[in-house]
N, C-alpha and C positions, 0 to 999 in steps of 0.2 A: 504494500500500500504506500503510495506516495504521500507527501505532506502537502497541506494546503498552504499556499503562499499569501502572506499578508504584505501589501505594498508599502504601507506607511503607518505611522502612529494614528493618523486620522482614520484610516481603514480599520484598525484594531478597535478604536473607540466607537466607530459606527457599528461594528459587529456586536460589541458588548451592549450598546444601547438597544439594538434591535432584539437581542436575546432577552434582555430584561423587560422589554415591553411586549413581547410576543404573547399572544393569547390563544392562537389556533395554528396547529401544524399545517393545515391545508392552505393557509394564507401567509405562511412564514416567509419573510423577506430573505431569510438565510438559506432557502432551498437552492440547491445548485444542480445543474445538469449531471454533474459527476456523482451526485448522491451523498454529499457530505452531510453529516448530522449537525444540527445547530449546536448541540452541546460540545461537539468536537471543535467547531469553529470558535466557539466561546473560549474553550481551553487554549486554543492556538493564540487567540487575541490576548489573553491574560499572559501567556508566556512571552509573546512579542513585547508587550509593555514592560514586563520584568527585565527582559534582556536590554531593552531600550534604556531603562533606568541605569542598569549596570554599565552599559557602554558610555552613557553620558557621565557617570561618575568617574570612570576611567579616564575619559577625555579631559574632564576638569582637573583631575589629579595630575595628568601629564602637563597641562598648560600652566598649572600653578607651581610646578617644580622648577 
């Protein structure tokens, strides 16, 4: 199984917002032709944001040294 690709921080935030406001699977905006589950996309978005925070922290440490 391949991984779902998140393009940007905004993309991750949009996925999280859609997941938190979804009320019906048949009208879910996170449905994809590839068949990704919304809970998987949500988990990917959370991991992306966590990595983004870690990368930003490393970058700021490098620039402040």
